[in-house]
N, C-alpha and C positions, 0 to 999 in steps of 0.2 A: 502492498499502498504506500501510497504517496504521503510523507509527512505535514501532518496540519496545517504548518505555516504555509505552504505554497502553496495547499486550497484555499487558504485566509486573502491570501495576495491576489490568486487570482480573480476573486469574488470581488472584492476591491475594485479592481480596475475594471470588470466587466461593468460595476454598477459606477463607477466614473463617466466610463465611455458613454453607457447609456444615461445620464447623467448629460454629459454635454449634449449628447444629440436630442435631449428633450428642449435644452436654452438654448440650442440653433434654432429650434423650431420658433422659437417666440423672438428669436432676433437677438441675441445678445452674447450669442459666440460666432469666431470667425473659422474660417474652413481651415484656418490655420492649427484653430485649439481642435479642431475633432479629428484631423492628420494626428498630432500628436496623440491624444488619446487612444485611437487605434493602432498607433505603434507599442504602446505601451501594453496594451490587452495584446498584441502579437506574440511581444517581448515574454509576457509572461507566458501565455498557450506554446510558446515555446521551451520555457525552461522546465514548464512541466509535462510536455511529453518527452524532451529527456529525461528528466528523474524517469518519466516510466518506463522507457526502454531499458535506462541502467537496471530498474529494479527487476524489469523482465530478464533480459538478459544474466544478472545477478544469479535468479533463481534457477533459470535454464543450466549454468556452469554449477551451481552447487547439486542439481538432480543428477547431472550427468557424472560429476567424480566423485558425489557421494556414493555412490550405487559400489563400485572398485570397490572404495576405502571396507566399505559394509561388510563386503566378501573376507576383503585380510583381516578385518579386525577378526571377523568369527570364524574365520581358519586357523589363525593362531592363536586364539583364546583356548580352542579347543583342542591346540596342540601341546598349549601348556596344561589345560587341563591334566591330559592322559599322562605328559612325564610328573605332574606333582601329585596325582592320585595314585596312578594304579604302581604295581611294583614292576622295579625293576629285574631282567634278569642277568646272569652270569652270561650268555648268551648277546646280549644286547650289549654288552658293556667290555666284549672279549671278542667279537665278529666284526670284521669290517662293515659288512652290512648294514649292523647293530650299531657302529658307532656313527655313521654316516649320519643315519636314521636319527640316532639323537640329538645329533651335534649339527652336522651343517643342514640336516632338512630344517632343524628346528632354526635355524641361524638364515636360512632363506624365508621363513614364516615372516620372520623380525623386520629381514630388508624388506620384502614386499608392502608390509604394513608399514614400514617408514619411508617407503616410497612415495606410494600413493598419497599418504599424510604428504609430504612434499607437494607433489603434483595440485593437489588441490590446494593447498594453501599459494601457491604460485599465480594460477589459473584464475583465481576469485581476489590476484593482489593481496595478497597477505593481510587479511580478513578482521585484524584483532580491531581496526579504526573503524571498523562496517556498524550502519545503525541497523542491519537486517537481521530480525531477532534468529533466524531458523540457524544462518550460518555463525553469528556469536554463543549460539549454544553448541554448534559442533565445535566451534576455534575453544570453548572452555572445555571440553572433552577431549580434545589434542592435546590442552595446554596441563591438565590435569595425568596426561599420559607420560609428557615430558617431564612434569617435575618428578614422576615415580623413575624416569629412567635417572637423572640428576641426583637423585635422595642419595644420602650412605647413611644407612641408619645408623650403625652400629658404632662405638667410639674406639673400638679393636680392627676395623676394617670390614667386617662383616656386610655383606649384600652390598658391594663397593658401587657407585652410577657409573653411567655410562657417557663419558663426555658428547659432547653437542659436536665438535667436530667431526669423531669419526660415526656419528649419526647422519649428521648432512653428507659426510661422503659415501657410506651406503649407498644414501638416497639416490645420490648424483651418477654414482656407477649401476645402479638398475633402472635407469631410465631411458627409453628408447623412444625416437620420433617414431612416430606412424604418421605422418600426411603422404608420406606417397604409396599408403598399403590403402586400397581402395576398400576391400572387406572389412576393414577396421576403424568400429564406430567413433573413435577417440585418435585424435591426432597426438596422444601422446599414451604410453603403455611403459608396463615393467616387463626386464628379461626374466623367460621362464627357467625352470629349474635347471635343466640340462645347460644352459648358458651359464647359470651360475657358480653350477658344478665345476664345467670347465676352468671359470676365472677365478675358483675360490683360492689357490696359491698365490695369483697373483694380483686381484683385486678386495676379495673381500678376509682373509683370514688376520690378516694382521686387524683391520676397524673393528670386525666383528668378536676377537679375543675377549673383551668386557662380557659380551652374553655368552660365549663359550666357559667365563668362569664362572657366570651366574649357574651355568649346568655344572661345572664340577662341582661348586658348595653344595649344590642342593642334592649332588649324588656322595657327595663328602659327607654330608651331616645325616641321610642314612644308614652311613657305612659304621660313624661312631655313635647314632643316636645324640644328636646335637639340634636344636631346635632355632630358631631364628635365621639361619643362613638362606632359605630359599623364601623369605618375607618378599623381597622384588619381585619375585614372580610371581606371588600368588597376590600381591597387589595390583599388579600388572593386570593379567588374568580378570579380577574383578573390575579394574577397571574399563577394560577390553567388550566385558560382558555389558556394562552400562552405553558403550559406545553402540552398541549392535543394536541394544534395545531400543534406544533413541530412531537410528537410521532404519532399522527394522519398519516401514510403515505399513507392511502386508501383512506382516507378521508372521513371515515365511520361518523365522527360526524361533520362535518363540519358545514350541514345546523341545527344544533340542539346547537351550541356554541352560548353564548349571554353575555357579560360583564355587571355586576350592573352599575348603575348612582353613581355619585356624592360619588365619595371618599374624603372625606374632607384633610385630611393628607395627603401627597405626599405619591404616589403609583407608582415606579418603574420597571411595567410592560410596554410592548410592544407598549403600547397606552398612556398613564399617564405618559409621559415621559417633563422633564423642557419646551422642545419645542413647545409640542401639546397634550395640557391635554386635547381638544376637546373629549367629552364622544360621543360612540357610538350612533347610530341614536336608539330611543327608539322603543322596539318591543310594538305593543299592546297584549293586554292578556286579557280573560275574566275573569280570579282571579283577578285581578287590583282594580274590584268593588266589591268586597267581603266584607264584614263588620269585622272589625277587626282593632287593633291598625295599622295605617299606616307609611310610613317610615317620619321621621320626618324632610323631604323636601315637602312631598306632602300635601297638603293641600285642595285637590279637594276632594270631598265625604263623608267629617271630619263627624263625629257625636259623639260629644264630653259626650254628655249623655251616650251611650253606651259604650265609654272609661271610664266612670267613673265608670263604674258597675263590670268594669272589675278587681278583687284583685292579687296583687302580690305574695302574700303569700304563694300557693303553687308552683308557679312555683322557687322560693328559696328553701322552704322545702324539693323539690324534690330531691334534691343533697347536699351534706357537704358545698353548699352557702351560706347558713344561715349560719352568723356568720363569714365568709369567708371575707375577705376584703385584698387586695394587693394594695391598692393604695401607692405612693409615698411619699405624701406629706401629712400623716394625716386622719382620717375618713373625707369620704365625707360626714356624714351627721349631718356635723357642717352648712355647708350651705344649709340644708334642701331641697338638689337634691336627695338625696341616701339616701335608707333606710335597716339596715342591721340591724337583730332581735340579 
């Protein structure tokens, strides 16, 4: 909708113009007066048309690029739910295919979400200054996730943040110009998993190391039964669910969305607010019974002998997280809580 001030100014200009014509009929206004009022009215109408067109263009851009963002957000939150709530098997952590799935494909899901966020922001000319209510709400949801990526929760470096620079680098390297492809409805798209995997070592492994450490911390926390190290991933998943719920106007995903349990450190999603931090009802799933490292707060069906058989060296050697440690208060290894080769 056009703002009230614009409408009022048009009404005033119309009334003024009509008044000038009436006065002219009784011989108290010149032709120049009428022409001036007509020009003023035309200017107001042009401004009205321009603002109305800007609103239409902005709404079209939002609808056009918010849909792929919604799909990317849905698939990333689903991937995080799987990692955070289901057991992780010995084979998953030691076989090449399993490690590619748990680390590289998860990183691809992050990269695709970051890329579509970047595209929407650039196409709508960085909407933090806009007055469009719908776009401002989307901007707020994105800012909450950016804050989650930036946040450092523990005073000992637990759940380290992801620097903005690598996030932008990942986004820009994922984006492809599709204006020359006639069968693609968008002029900008993101790279597929095959391209991402091919360029992993040269383009993505280094900037994605922060997300890889999130995964390492989550798995290590299960191994040593330590709470809190996966809170960044859990809060991110919660905020992604909020984004999907807002963008999903047709409720296509409504029956598939669920938030992970137990965000130990503060999460500012619509569920985990200071007044009501009650987690959503836990949904049963057969994979909760699978063998593997379980979330740190699950004590049922633990198989410590099986857990001890799992070695984490291949997990860290899979990417550049071997020797990579972004703690804020010195090496965590001094407390025998973490291992870095």
